C-alpha positions in Angstrom: 0.0 0.0 0.0 1.3 3.3 -1.1 0.3 6.6 0.6 0.7 9.7 -1.5 1.1 12.5 1.0 2.2 15.8 -0.3 3.0 18.0 2.7 3.4 21.0 0.5 -0.2 21.1 -0.5 -1.7 19.4 2.5 0.4 20.5 5.5 0.1 18.5 8.7 -2.2 20.1 11.3 -2.4 19.2 14.9 -6.2 19.4 15.3 -6.1 18.1 18.9 -3.8 21.0 20.0 -6.0 23.5 18.1 -9.2 22.3 19.8 -7.5 22.1 23.2 -6.3 25.7 22.9 -9.4 27.3 21.4 -11.8 25.1 23.3 -10.3 26.1 26.7 -10.3 29.7 25.6 -14.0 29.4 24.5 -14.9 27.8 27.8 -13.1 30.5 29.7 -15.0 33.2 27.7 -18.2 31.3 28.4 -17.6 31.2 32.1 -16.7 34.9 32.1 -19.9 35.7 30.2 -22.0 33.7 32.7 -20.3 35.5 35.6 -20.9 38.9 34.0 -24.5 37.9 33.4 -24.9 36.9 37.0 -23.5 40.2 38.2 -25.8 42.1 35.9 -28.9 40.3 37.0 -27.9 40.7 40.7 -27.3 44.4 40.1 -30.6 44.8 38.4 -32.4 43.0 41.3 -30.7 45.2 43.8 -31.5 48.3 41.8 -35.1 47.2 41.7 -35.1 46.8 45.5 -33.5 50.2 45.9 -36.1 51.8 43.6 -38.9 50.3 45.7 -37.2 51.5 48.9 -36.9 55.0 47.4 -40.6 55.0 46.4 -41.5 53.9 50.0 -39.4 56.7 51.4 -40.9 59.3 49.0 -44.4 58.2 50.1 -43.4 58.6 53.8 -42.0 62.0 53.0 -45.2 63.0 51.3 -47.2 61.7 54.2 -45.1 63.7 56.7 -45.3 66.8 54.5 -49.1 66.6 54.4 -49.1 66.1 58.2 -46.8 69.1 58.7 -49.0 71.2 56.4 -52.1 70.3 58.4 -50.3 71.1 61.6 -49.1 74.4 60.2 -52.6 75.3 59.1 -53.9 74.4 62.5 -51.3 76.6 64.2 -52.0 79.5 61.8 -55.7 79.7 63.0 -56.2 83.0 64.8 -57.0 81.2 68.1 -53.7 79.3 68.0 -51.3 82.1 66.8 -50.3 83.1 70.3 -49.5 79.6 71.3 -47.5 79.1 68.1 -45.5 82.3 68.6 -44.7 81.4 72.2 -43.7 77.9 71.2 -41.5 79.3 68.4 -39.9 81.7 70.9 -39.2 79.0 73.4 -37.8 76.7 70.7 -35.4 79.5 69.6 -34.3 80.0 73.2 -33.6 76.3 73.6 -31.5 76.2 70.4 -29.6 79.3 71.4 -29.0 77.8 74.8 -27.4 74.8 73.1 -24.8 77.2 71.7 -21.7 77.1 73.9 -19.1 79.8 73.4 -16.5 77.7 75.1 -17.1 74.7 72.8 -17.0 76.9 69.7 -13.7 78.5 70.7 -12.2 75.1 71.7 -13.1 73.7 68.2 -11.9 76.9 66.5 -8.6 76.7 68.4 -8.2 73.1 67.2 -8.7 73.9 63.5 -7.2 77.4 63.3 -4.1 77.6 61.2 -1.1 79.6 62.4 -1.0 83.4 61.6 -4.8 83.5 61.3 -7.1 84.7 64.1 -10.8 85.4 64.7 -11.7 89.1 64.7 -15.4 88.7 65.4 -18.0 85.9 65.6 -21.8 86.2 65.4 -24.1 83.3 65.9 -27.6 83.4 64.4 -30.5 81.2 63.2 -30.7 80.6 59.4 -33.8 80.0 57.4 -33.6 76.2 58.0 -33.7 76.8 61.8 -30.0 75.9 62.2 -27.4 77.7 64.1 -25.1 79.6 61.7 -21.8 81.3 62.6 -20.7 84.4 60.7 -17.0 84.9 61.5 -14.5 87.5 60.5 -10.9 86.2 60.5 -7.8 88.1 59.7 -4.4 86.8 58.5 -1.6 87.3 56.1 -2.6 85.0 53.2 -5.7 83.6 51.4 -4.2 80.0 51.7 -4.5 80.1 55.5 -8.3 81.0 55.2 -8.8 78.2 52.7 -7.0 75.8 55.0 -9.3 77.0 57.9 -12.4 76.3 55.7 -11.1 72.8 54.8 -10.4 72.0 58.5 -13.8 73.3 59.5 -15.5 71.1 56.9 -13.5 68.1 58.2 -14.6 68.9 61.8 -17.7 67.2 63.2 -19.0 70.6 64.5 -19.1 72.6 61.3 -20.6 72.1 57.9 -21.4 74.1 54.8 -18.4 76.3 55.4 -17.5 78.9 52.8 -15.8 82.3 52.4 -18.4 84.9 51.8 -16.1 87.9 51.3 -12.4 88.7 51.2 -11.0 92.1 51.7 -7.4 93.5 51.5 -6.5 95.7 54.4 -4.4 98.8 53.8 -2.5 100.2 56.8 -3.7 97.3 59.0 -1.8 95.6 61.8 1.2 93.8 60.6 0.2 90.2 59.7 -3.5 91.2 59.1 -3.2 92.2 55.5 -6.4 90.2 54.5 -9.8 89.7 56.3 -12.3 87.0 55.4 -16.0 86.7 56.2 -16.5 83.0 56.8 -20.0 81.5 57.2 -20.6 78.0 58.6 -23.4 76.0 60.1 -22.6 74.9 63.7 -23.6 71.5 65.1 -23.6 71.4 68.9 -22.9 68.2 70.8 -26.6 67.9 71.7 -27.6 67.8 68.0 -25.1 65.1 67.2 -26.0 62.9 70.1 -29.8 63.1 69.4 -31.3 59.9 67.9 
């Protein structure tokens, strides 16, 4: 028996090696596809749960808003206005009583950068019924004021801190060439410890 094999026109191919290489690659891609599909389905189910939770929370917020509107309408009745005004006055006093000059200055001392000092500080209630500090600080550079704002934001007692105004001082005390008006919401210890 004579075999006529011409390797020039029909080169030898190792089909087993080819299928082992590409078969394992195909299996790996299939496993990766299944894993990505499982992650996608899990993410979709979690997002569905989150959307349902958000819808429930929005419904609760709407219910609370309606309840608040009814209570506000009741308090706005002419017979209840004096009670409402007195209650508001007492609540404002309680919030102002929570303001501790000692605690504020301790916290400011902790966050105050060198060569920057407080010129004045004025606490007041803002529109959201939160205690807000309006401070004037003086120093020799804008970077120190920006550092103070960053440190106040990182503090647990201040939030929404920003520089409202910056002024160059001519003929000022040496080292006080720039003043900054800084506004921040103050969070007393009692507000943080409340449930």
